[in-house]
Each structure stands twice: as structure tokens, then as C-alpha cells.
C-alpha positions in Angstrom: 53.5 122.9 117.8 54.4 125.8 115.6 51.9 128.2 117.0 52.4 127.4 120.7 53.9 130.3 122.6 54.4 132.2 119.3 50.7 132.9 118.7 48.7 130.6 121.0 49.1 132.5 124.2 47.3 135.3 126.1 45.6 137.2 123.3 45.1 134.4 120.8 44.3 131.0 122.2 44.0 132.2 125.8 40.3 133.1 126.1 37.1 131.4 127.1 36.2 131.4 123.4 39.5 129.6 122.6 38.6 126.9 125.1 35.1 126.6 123.7 36.6 126.3 120.1 39.0 123.5 121.1 36.3 121.6 123.0 34.0 121.9 120.0 36.7 120.6 117.6 37.4 117.7 119.9 33.8 116.9 120.4 33.2 116.7 116.6 35.2 113.5 116.6 36.4 114.1 113.1 39.9 114.0 111.5 39.0 116.9 109.2 36.7 119.9 109.8 35.9 122.6 107.3 35.8 126.3 108.3 32.4 126.5 106.7 31.1 123.9 109.1 32.5 125.7 112.1 30.9 129.0 110.9 27.6 127.3 110.3 27.6 125.5 113.7 28.2 128.7 115.7 26.2 131.0 113.5 29.2 133.0 112.3 28.1 132.6 108.7 25.1 134.8 109.5 27.3 137.8 110.3 28.3 138.1 106.6 31.9 139.1 107.4 31.1 141.7 110.0 32.6 140.5 113.2 32.8 143.8 115.1 29.8 143.6 117.4 27.3 140.9 116.5 23.7 141.5 117.6 22.8 137.8 117.3 23.9 135.1 119.8 26.7 132.9 118.6 26.5 129.4 120.0 26.6 125.7 119.2 24.3 123.1 120.6 25.8 119.7 120.9 23.9 116.5 120.0 23.5 116.0 123.8 21.8 119.4 124.2 24.7 121.3 125.7 25.0 124.9 124.6 28.5 126.2 123.8 28.4 130.0 123.5 30.9 132.3 121.9 31.4 135.8 123.4 33.5 137.7 120.8 33.3 136.8 117.1 36.7 138.3 116.2 38.3 136.3 119.0 37.2 133.1 117.3 38.4 134.4 113.9 41.9 135.0 115.3 41.9 131.6 116.9 40.9 129.9 113.7 43.6 131.8 111.8 46.2 130.5 114.3 44.9 126.9 113.9 44.9 127.3 110.1 48.5 128.4 110.3 49.3 125.3 112.4 47.7 123.1 109.7 49.7 125.0 107.0 53.0 124.4 108.8 52.5 120.8 110.2 49.5 119.5 108.2 47.2 119.2 111.3 46.5 120.5 114.8 47.2 118.3 117.9 44.4 119.3 120.2 45.9 117.6 123.2 48.8 120.1 123.1 46.2 122.9 123.3 43.9 121.3 125.8 45.2 118.1 127.5 41.9 116.4 128.0 40.7 116.6 124.3 39.0 113.3 123.4 40.5 113.3 119.9 44.1 114.4 119.2 44.8 115.1 115.5 42.5 117.3 113.4 43.0 119.1 110.1 41.1 122.3 109.5 40.4 123.2 105.9 39.1 126.4 104.2 38.1 127.3 100.7 39.8 130.2 98.9 36.7 132.3 99.6 36.9 131.5 103.3 40.6 132.3 103.5 39.8 135.6 101.8 37.1 136.3 104.4 39.4 135.6 107.3 42.2 137.6 105.8 40.0 140.6 105.3 38.5 140.3 108.8 42.0 140.2 110.4 43.2 143.2 108.3 40.1 145.2 109.4 40.7 144.4 113.1 44.4 145.4 112.8 43.4 148.7 111.3 40.8 149.6 113.9 40.9 147.3 116.9 39.1 149.7 119.2 35.9 149.5 117.1 35.5 145.8 118.1 33.4 144.7 121.0 36.3 142.7 122.5 37.8 146.1 123.4 35.4 146.3 126.4 37.6 143.6 128.0 41.0 145.1 127.3 42.8 148.4 127.7 43.6 150.5 124.6 47.3 149.5 125.0 46.4 145.9 125.1 44.2 146.2 122.1 46.9 147.7 120.0 49.3 145.0 121.2 46.7 142.4 120.2 46.4 144.0 116.8 50.2 143.8 116.3 50.2 140.1 117.1 47.2 139.6 114.8 49.0 141.3 111.9 52.1 139.1 112.3 49.8 136.1 112.2 47.9 137.4 109.2 51.1 138.0 107.3 52.5 134.6 108.1 49.3 132.8 107.2 48.5 134.7 104.0 51.9 135.7 102.6 52.8 132.5 100.7 56.5 132.1 101.2 56.5 129.7 98.2 55.9 132.8 96.0 59.0 134.7 97.2 61.0 133.7 94.0 58.1 134.9 91.8 59.1 138.4 92.9 62.4 138.2 91.1 61.7 136.0 88.0 64.4 137.5 85.6 67.1 137.4 88.3 66.1 133.9 89.3 66.3 132.7 85.7 69.8 134.2 85.2 71.5 133.2 88.4 70.0 130.0 89.8 72.2 126.9 89.6 71.5 124.4 86.8 72.5 121.3 88.7 74.5 118.4 87.1 74.1 116.7 83.8 75.5 113.6 85.3 72.6 113.7 87.9 70.1 114.2 85.1 71.5 111.3 83.1 71.3 109.1 86.1 67.6 109.9 86.6 66.9 109.1 82.9 68.7 105.8 83.1 67.3 104.6 86.5 63.7 105.6 85.7 63.8 104.5 82.1 62.5 107.9 81.0 61.6 108.0 77.3 58.8 109.1 75.0 56.5 106.3 76.3 56.6 107.8 79.8 54.7 110.6 81.5 56.6 112.8 84.0 55.7 115.7 86.3 58.2 118.3 87.6 57.1 120.0 90.8 58.1 123.7 91.1 60.4 124.0 88.0 61.0 127.7 88.5 62.3 128.9 85.2 63.6 125.5 84.1 66.8 124.9 85.9 66.1 121.1 85.8 63.7 120.9 82.9 65.4 120.5 79.6 66.9 117.1 80.2 63.4 115.6 80.7 62.0 117.3 77.6 64.8 116.0 75.5 63.9 112.4 76.3 60.7 112.9 74.4 58.6 112.0 77.5 55.1 113.5 78.0 56.4 116.3 80.3 54.2 118.4 82.6 55.3 121.0 85.1 53.3 122.6 87.9 54.6 126.0 89.0 52.9 128.2 91.6 54.6 131.4 90.5 52.8 133.2 87.6 55.9 135.1 86.5 58.2 132.0 86.7 55.7 130.0 84.8 55.6 132.7 82.0 59.3 132.5 81.6 59.3 128.7 81.7 56.6 128.6 78.9 58.5 131.2 76.9 61.7 129.1 77.0 60.2 125.6 76.4 57.0 126.1 74.5 58.8 125.0 71.3 58.9 121.5 72.6 55.7 119.6 71.5 55.9 117.4 74.7 55.9 120.5 77.0 53.0 121.5 79.3 53.0 123.9 82.3 50.2 124.3 84.8 50.3 127.5 86.8 48.7 126.2 90.0 49.4 125.0 93.5 50.6 121.3 93.6 49.0 120.8 97.0 45.5 121.3 95.8 45.6 120.7 92.0 43.3 117.7 91.1 45.7 115.3 89.4 44.4 111.9 88.7 45.6 108.9 90.7 48.2 106.8 88.9 48.9 109.4 86.3 52.7 109.6 86.1 55.7 107.3 85.6 58.0 109.9 87.2 57.5 112.8 89.6 60.6 114.9 90.3 61.7 118.1 92.0 64.8 120.1 92.2 64.9 121.9 95.6 61.2 122.7 95.4 59.4 119.9 97.1 60.9 121.0 100.4 58.5 124.0 100.3 55.6 121.6 100.7 54.4 120.1 103.9 56.2 116.7 104.1 53.1 114.6 104.7 51.1 116.2 101.9 54.1 116.0 99.5 54.8 112.3 100.0 51.2 111.2 100.1 50.2 113.1 96.9 53.3 112.0 95.0 52.5 108.4 96.0 48.9 108.9 94.8 49.6 110.3 91.4 52.4 107.9 90.5 51.7 104.7 88.6 52.6 101.4 90.3 56.4 101.0 90.2 56.7 104.7 89.3 59.6 106.8 90.6 59.9 109.9 92.9 63.2 111.7 92.3 64.2 114.7 94.6 67.4 116.6 94.4 69.0 119.6 96.0 72.5 121.2 96.2 74.9 121.7 99.0 77.6 124.3 98.3 80.9 124.5 100.2 83.2 127.6 99.8 84.9 127.2 103.2 87.3 124.5 102.1 88.8 126.5 99.3 89.3 129.7 101.3 88.7 129.5 105.1 89.7 133.1 105.7 87.1 134.4 103.2 84.5 132.1 104.8 85.2 133.7 108.2 85.0 137.2 106.9 81.7 136.5 105.2 80.3 134.9 108.4 81.1 138.1 110.3 79.0 140.0 107.8 76.1 137.5 108.3 76.4 137.7 112.1 76.3 141.5 112.0 73.7 142.3 109.3 71.7 139.3 108.3 68.1 139.7 109.6 65.5 138.3 107.3 61.8 139.4 107.5 60.9 135.9 106.4 63.6 133.4 107.4 63.7 130.0 105.8 62.1 127.5 108.2 61.0 124.7 106.0 61.4 121.2 107.4 61.4 118.3 105.0 63.1 115.0 105.5 64.2 113.6 102.1 64.7 110.2 103.7 61.2 109.8 105.2 59.5 108.4 102.0 59.2 104.9 103.4 56.9 106.2 106.1 54.4 106.9 103.3 54.7 103.6 101.4 57.6 104.3 99.1 60.6 101.9 98.6 63.8 103.9 99.1 66.3 103.2 96.3 68.9 105.4 98.1 70.9 108.6 97.9 73.5 109.4 95.3 75.9 112.4 95.3 77.3 114.2 92.2 79.9 116.9 92.3 80.7 120.1 90.5 82.4 123.5 90.9 81.3 127.1 90.6 83.2 130.4 90.8 82.0 134.0 91.0 83.4 137.4 91.0 82.2 139.7 93.9 79.5 141.3 91.7 78.4 138.0 90.3 78.1 136.5 93.7 76.0 139.3 95.0 73.5 138.8 92.2 73.4 135.0 92.9 72.7 135.3 96.6 70.0 137.9 95.9 68.0 134.8 94.6 68.0 133.1 98.0 64.6 133.2 99.7 65.7 134.7 103.0 68.0 137.1 101.2 65.1 138.4 99.1 63.3 139.3 102.3 66.3 140.8 104.1 65.3 143.6 106.4 65.4 146.8 104.3 67.8 148.8 106.6 70.3 145.9 106.5 70.3 145.3 102.7 73.0 147.8 101.7 75.5 147.2 104.5 75.0 143.4 104.1 75.5 143.2 100.4 78.3 145.8 100.4 80.0 143.9 103.2 79.9 140.6 101.3 81.2 142.3 98.1 84.1 143.9 99.9 85.1 140.7 101.6 85.3 138.9 98.3 87.2 141.8 96.7 89.7 141.6 99.6 90.3 138.0 98.8 91.2 138.3 95.1 87.7 139.0 93.7 86.8 135.3 93.6 84.7 132.9 95.5 84.7 129.2 94.5 82.3 126.5 95.5 82.7 122.7 95.7 79.2 121.6 95.0 77.4 118.4 96.0 74.3 117.6 94.1 72.2 115.2 96.1 69.6 112.9 94.6 67.1 110.8 96.6 65.3 108.2 94.6 62.1 106.3 95.6 59.9 103.8 93.8 56.2 103.1 94.4 
């Protein structure tokens, strides 16, 4: 489990309230439970967002008449936040990994935007003044501040959407991100018979690194882009095409109709979505015999200049510490688990070269470089620049553009 040991330990997930919550979730015997239902069952909704020191009892009575009391409201809010993070990372919570005797194993906890906002504000308030909460009667002042630190890390991870990291650098992203391979695009068009009679959806187009080829087929093109600033640039670049449409929304929750598209494709964006959600939703919104095309790039600069590679690796080993490291897990060859027929992988090749200054601008568009620890930024980027200058002011890549193609 993602949260095990990291968040689900002594302070979060280690109390009597935690055990009660897990037993409650298991006892519901449901695969999906809404936060609103949990709040209602325990009476948390009656607190109206004030979880400091409730003056009303918080308890749930089972259908069999057993009372399940909660002692500290904020304790449950932190536990719920951890479980929501687990669902965000893995799509569900395995209750048996939290409490071995749980009657039901897999459960997904859902929350509305308003409920997420309530939990976020509650966590932030606790972090700012932990000693004002009733749970402080059970812990020392030092322990309370330690708990607040863990709570803030959890809050940031749950409510800072890493998928929006590129939206913080829209102009830089548009100028320096790789445009992939025309040969790859031509292959998609041919294999998927993409033309003006077809409807296609691009997931996470950014600013259009893999957009124009689809538009030029005349197909009914739609993009869904989470980042507001990226979507604005995309619209500015391609609004001249009559067959262009962009939706500024979250693919995971946007209500597309079933069987709507002939082609759904993504260029290194779908990997930011939970694998199960991504495959299942793509399958749902595709027409029968429709195609799912997913591509990404692998860049190799070690082969051309091993010495430069070693020098750059030393800089990474010394200075590279990201505040938000890339940890996405997505298997591009798992589609058959979700009903797709795998048509295979095909590789395409290309080359890129940068000067030292150009390369620095390019790597500043990488997600974990954007969130590089502030005190490490200057020595890291200066070190990379100096390494390239010392090797003739040139770094060249042998690129492999990978395409995975599925059919429904």
C-alpha cells in the first residue's frame, strides 16, 4: 500500500478511532463508499467543519445495534485523508492490509469537490494550531507538532495535484517539449483509419506537441486538458481549425458518453492517471473496434558521449533532490487486463541536439526538475551547464518514440 508506513502509522492510522473507521468500512460490505455517507453515519456532518472539540457524541450504530463511537473528530479526518490518498494513488484501499480480519478487502472511498475542500481546510487549520484541538489532551506538545508536520505532508500530497505541475510553466513547456515523430503520427493515422468521418480524443495534449497531425486529417478532434494555462495556449494555436475543440477539465471525472470516440490517444500524459481508471474509462468511451494509442519517448545521450553522461550523473547524485519526485506507475502493456486487444508495440527513431543553454531550458520542463528543492536549483543547473560546456557545448540524443496500440 502507498500509505502504509509513510502515513498509516502511529499518529495517523494508529488510534482506536482508526480501528473503528476500518471496521466500519469493512462492515458496510460495499465496494464504494462516499465521504458524505461516512460523515452522516458518524454525525460528523453536524459539526459543520469545526472538528476542534465537538460537544456532541460521534458514533455509528450498526444494523445489529452495536455502537461504534469516535473519540476525536480530527483523528478521523486525518485517517480519511490518508485513505483518500491511497485511493488517489492505487484506485482503492485494501482493508485487509490495514486490519487483517476485515470481512471485505477492496473498497474505494469517494468525495465531492466540496468534501475535498472541507477536508483540506480542516487539515490546514489543524496544522496551523494543533494545540487547540481536543486530541492534544492525549499527546505532548512535541508530539502534537510532530503530528501536525505529518498531517501537512499528507495534505500537500493529497491536494497538490502533480498533474498540474506543467501548468506552472506553460510558455516554457510550449517552446521546449519534444514534438515526437511524424512517422509515428502517420502510423497512427493509417492503422486507425483516422479521417474526417471519425471522432478522436486526445488526453492531456499540453500545448499541442502531438495535436496537429490529428487535426489535419479532418477528424472531429476533441482534447481534454487539465491545465488551464496549457489549454489556453492550445486553443490559441489551433482554434483556427474548424474541427478543433478543447475541454479544460479532468479526464478522470469528466462525463463523456459511452461509445463516443473512434480513437483515444495520449502522448506521455495517460501515465499520470491511475492505470485502472485510465484503461477502464478509455474502453468505455471508445466505440466498438475503436483504438487506444499511447506513446512516449525514451532519450539516450549516453551512447554518443559516455564521459558526458558520467559527468552529468555526478551532478544528479550530488544536487538532485525534488520536492515532488515522479512516482507514477503505469504499465502500457496491461490493456488486455481491461478488455482491450493488444495490437503491439512499435518503435520509431529520431535525434536531438542541444547547446548547454538550450538543454537547461529543456530539462526545466521535466516534472521533477520543476519541483527541484530551491537551495539545489542553482548548483544543479549550473553544474549541468558546465558539464556540457566542458564537452564541446553539445549534448545529443538518440530518441526512441514508443507506440502502444490497442483495439476495443
